N, C-alpha and C positions, 0 to 999 in steps of 0.2 A: 297486797291486794285487799281492797275493801269492797264488800258486797252490800248494796242497799236493798233492804227488805221493805222499808217504809221510810217516810221522810225523817223519822227520828229513831230508826232501828238499823244498825249497821254491824256487819261482821268483819273483823280484821283477821286475815289468815296470817298466822305467825311464822310459818315456814319451817317449823322444826320443834325441837324439844325445849329450846331456850329462847327467851324473848325478853326484851326490856322496853318499857314505855315510860316516858316523862309526861306527867300530868301538870299542866299549867292553867292558870286562869288569871283574870284581872290584870292583864299586862298594861292596859291603857297606853299603848305604844306611842301615840301621838301627843301625849301629855308631856310638858317640859319636866315634870317630876319623875317620869319613867326612868328607871336605872337601866339604860340601854347597855351599859358595859356589863352588868351582871347578867342581863338577858342574853347577850351575845355569847358570854362565857358558857352559860348553861346549854344553849342551843349547839354551840361548837362541841361541847363535851358529848352531847347526845349523838351528834353526827359522827364523831370519832369512835364512839362505842357501837355504832351501827344500830342505835335505838331509834324508836319512833316517838313522835311528839303529838299529843292531843291537847286541845285548848278548850276550856269550859267557860266561855263567855267573857265579855268585856275585853276582847282583843284590842278594840279601839276605845278611845274616850269620846271624841267628837262633840265636845260641849261648847265650841266657840263659834257656832253658826248664829245667824241673826234670829233663828227660831228659838234659841235657848236663853231664857232670862238669866241664867247663871254665867253667861259668857263674860270673859274678861281678857283684855288685850295681853296682860302679863302671863296668861295661861295658854298662849298659843305660840308654837314655834315659828320663827320668822319665815321659814320655807313654806309654811302652810297658810300664811296670812295673805291670801289671794281671793279674788272675786269668786273663783271656783274652788272654794275651801274644801268641800268633800272630795272632789276629784283630786285635788293636790295631795290630800292625806292618803287616799287609796293608792294612787300611782306611786307615791314615795314609798309606801309600805311594800308594794310589789318589788321595787328595786332593792330595798333594805333586806328583805328576807330571801333574796335570790339564792344565797349560798346554802339555804336549807330546804331546797326542793328535794323531795324524797325523804326528808326527815320529818317535817310537819305534814301530817296526813289527815288531820281532822280538826274542825273548829265548830263549836256550838255557840249559841247566842247568849248574850248577857243583856241586862237592862239598858246599857248604853246603846247597843245596836238596835234593840226593839224600839227605843225612843226615836231613833232616826226613821225607822219604818213608819211609825205612827205620825210623826210631825213633818217629815219631808217626803214621804211616800217613795223612798228608794231603799234598797236593801244593801247596806255597805259590806256585809260579810260575803254575800253571794257575788257582788261586784268584784270584791278583792279576789275571791277564789277563781272566778271565771277569768279575770285578767291574768292572775298568777299562772294558772294552768295553761292558758293560751301563750303567754310570753315565755315561760321556762320549760314547758312540756315535760313535767316530771314523770317518771315511770309510775309512780303512785300519785295521781292527782289529789289535791286537797279536796276533801269531802266536807260539805256543810251539813250539820245536824240540826237539832232543835234547841230550845231553851232547856228542855229536859228530854231524856230519852235513854237509849240503850246502846252500849258498845259491847259486842261479844267477841272475845278473843278465842280463836279456834286453833287448837294445837293438833297437828297431825304428824306422826312419825312412825313409820312401819305399821305395826298393828295397834299403836297407841293413838287414841282419838279422844280429846277432852276439850270442853269449852269452859270459859270463865266469863261470867256476865257482870258487866259494870253498869250500874244505873247512875247516870249523871243528871244533875239538876243545878243550874247556875246558882240559885239561892233566892231567898226572899227575906224581907224584914232586916232587922239589925242583929248583930252578933251578941250584944250585951257585954258590958265591961268585965263581968265575972264569968258568965257561962261560955263566952267565946263561940257561941253558935252550937254548942254540944246538944242543947235541948232539941234543936232542929234535926240533929242526927237521929235522936230517939223517935221523933215523929215520922221521919222517913222510914225507919226500921219497921214501924207499925203499918204504913200504908203501901210499902213496896214489897212484892212477893217474888222470891226466887233469885234475888241479887246476891252475888258473891262479894260485891264491893259497891258501896254507896259513896258517890263523889260529888262534893259541892264546893263552891267558891264564895264570891260575893262579899263576905264580911271581912276579907283581908286577914284571915287567921291561917295558921299553918300547923297542921298536926295529922297524925295517922294513928288509928287505934283499932283493935279488934273487939267485937262483941259476939258472944257465943249464944247460939240459939239451939234449942232442942227440936229435932225434927226426925223424919223418917228417910231412909235411903231408898234406892230403887227396889230393893228386896222387902221393903217395909220393916226394916230393922231400925230400932231407935239409935240415933247418932247425935253427936254434937257438931254443929256447923259454925265455923268462925267466919263472921261477916266483917270485912275490912271497911272501916269508915275513913274517908279521906277528905280533908278540908285544905284546899290549895290556897296559898297566900297571894301576894301581889308583887308587881315590880314597880309600883308607883309609890314613891317615898314622900308622903304628904307631911310627915312630921318634921323632917330635916333636923335642925338644931333645937327645935322647940321654941323659937323666939316669937314667930308671928305666923299668921295664916288661919284660914277658916277651921282647919282640922285641929289646930292647937287651941284656938279660942273657944271651941265647943267642948274642950276638955277630953278630947279623944287621945288614946295612947299611941305610942309608936307601934307600927305594925311590922310583922316579919316579911322580909323580901325573899322570895324563893319559890320552890316547887316541890313536888313529891315524885320520886322515881320508884318503879316497882320492877323487880327482877322476878321472872318466872322460870322454874325448872320442872319439866315433866319427867317422871321416872316411874319405874316399876318397883313395887314393894310386895314381893311374892306375886300373887295373882292380881293384886290391886294396882290401879293407876293412880299415882299421887302427883298433885301439882303443888310444888312448894312455892310460896309467895313471900317475897322479902321487900316490904316498903321501906324507903328511906327518905328523910328530909334533906333537901339540898338548898343551902343558902349561899350567899356570896362568899362566905368563908369556908365553904366545903360541906361535906356530908355531916349530918348529925343523926346518930342512931336514937 
C-alpha cells in the first residue's frame, strides 16, 4: 500500500518486519541500447523474491520525436517508428511490463520525461501509469512521484513501529570522470535534513556508501547516524564495444548496468528497535557486495 501525502511525498507500508526494495533509474526503456534482457532478469528476480521496485527517473528515453534536434532514425526501435510515436512507446511499455504489476509500485521523473512535458505538453509518465493501472489493475497501483521527493518506508509489526526516510532526486549536471557524482552526494547531505537514505541517478554510475553524521536522538542523547547514499546506474549501454558513437567520441567511459537492492530487517535489541539495512549492487552478472 502507498499513501500519498503530497505530490512528491509518499509512504510505503512494508507489511511486516522484513522488506526488500529494488532501486532503479535511467532505464531508457525505449532506446535500442537498453539492455532489456538484464532489465527483465532483475525485475523477474524482484518478483520472485516478493520485493518491490521503485524507479528514479528516465524510465523512458523519448528522444526520437520531431521536437528533438538530437533525433536519429538509427536510435529508434522499428515498432516505435510511427506517426503516433509517443503513443506507440507508451502503449508498448504497458504491455512489456505487464508481468510486473504489483512489483513496480513507484516511478519518479527524470530529465527525459520533463523534456517531453516542456516540449510536447503531455506527461508520458502519468500517461503510462494511468494506462498501466487501468489495463492491468494491480493490487498496488503504480504511483507517480516528482523529480525529487520523499519515500517513507513504514514498518509495523506487533508493538514495533519504525520508519525509514528515503530522499530521492533524479540528479543534475554531470558526474565527472573522476568524482562519479560523489560531490553531489555531499551537497545533498548538506541541504537535506532528516533523510536516512539519499538516492540519485542521472549520471549512470552505480554505488552505495554510508556517511556518518553526529546528531541527537529523541531523548536528546548524542548519537551517530549512518546515512546511506545510493547512486543507481543505467540499463542503457551506450559504450558497446567502444568502436563508434557519440558516447565514445566524446571520450566518455563505459558505464555500469544495474541497480541497487536494499534488504531491511526490523528487530528488538533489548528495549531498542533496530532497523538493519543491507544495500547490495546488482549487475547483469549478479550481486556485488
